[in-house]
N, C-alpha and C positions, 0 to 999 in steps of 0.2 A: 197511260199518262194522257192527258187532253193535249192535243197539238196547239201550239201557239201561232196564230196566223202570221206574224211576222216572221217565223223562220220555216215555214212550210215551204217556199220555194226559193228560199235562201241555201248557198253554200254555206260551209264551214268558214268563218271569218279566220284571217292568218293573225296570229300572235307575236307578239315583239319579244315576249319573254314569257316563263314560265308563271310569274305572278298575273300577268294581264290573263293566261289560259285558265288559270285557276278561278280569278274571279267571273270568268265567263261561266266556268261549268258550274261555279255555284248557283247560278240563277238558271242555268239550262239544262236539257237532258238529252243524251244521244238519241233518244227516241224521237227528239223533235226533227231529227236529222236521219230518217230511215235510210236515204239512199246513199249516205256518206260512210257508212259503216258496213261491214261484211263479218259474219262470224268466221273463227280460224281454230283449228285445233292445234293445241299448244301442248307438246310433251317436253318436259325437263328430265333431262339424263343427270343421274348423280350416281359418281362411282360408290359401289358398296365398301365400307370399311370393315373390314373384316377381322382385323385383329387390332388389341390394343397394345402401348407400350407406355411403360411408365419411365417418366425423366424425373429424377429429382433435381430439385432447384432450391438456392437457399430463399429463406423469406423475402431477401431485399429484390432478388431477381424476379420471384414470383410476383411481387408488389408492382414491378416496372413491367411485367407481361401484362398484367391485369388492366395497369392504367393505359399502356398503348393499345391494347384490344378495345378497350371499353371508350376511347377517342374514335376508334374506326366503326365503332358500332357492332362489335363481333366478340364472342368469347375468347377467352384466353388460349383453350384448345384449339379453336379455329386458327388464331393467328400463328401459333405454334407450327401447327400443319402445314400452313401455308409456307412458313418460312423454310420448314424442312424441304418441301418439294420444291421450292424455288432453288434450294441451294442444290438439291439431288439434280436439277436439270442443268444448271451450270455446271457442276461437276461432271456430268454426262457429255455436255457438249466440248469440255477441254482434253477429255482423256479417249484414247483410241478405244474403239469397241472391244469388248473382251468376249470370249466364247463363253456359251453357257456354264460350262464346267470350269471355267477360271473365277466365276463370281461366288 
């Protein structure tokens, strides 16, 4: 990309909000600011889901789950999994630790 003279010596501007930043980056490139950015290695760790579980729900409940999930921009299985994990965490915080054999 060709460097723009007005951006060569400039630091990145401060933005008041995401809209202002978006408007700026619509007309600019990070390549205009080579000293302002650096490459980083990013790794995402996602736990492996090894087994499935079938949960039977009424049609009304399933529709409610789908609607709530859509409002959050996720799938119904993801929302149900999040709720189960949250509930299990709360339960484990309120119970005394059990030995591995007692589980």
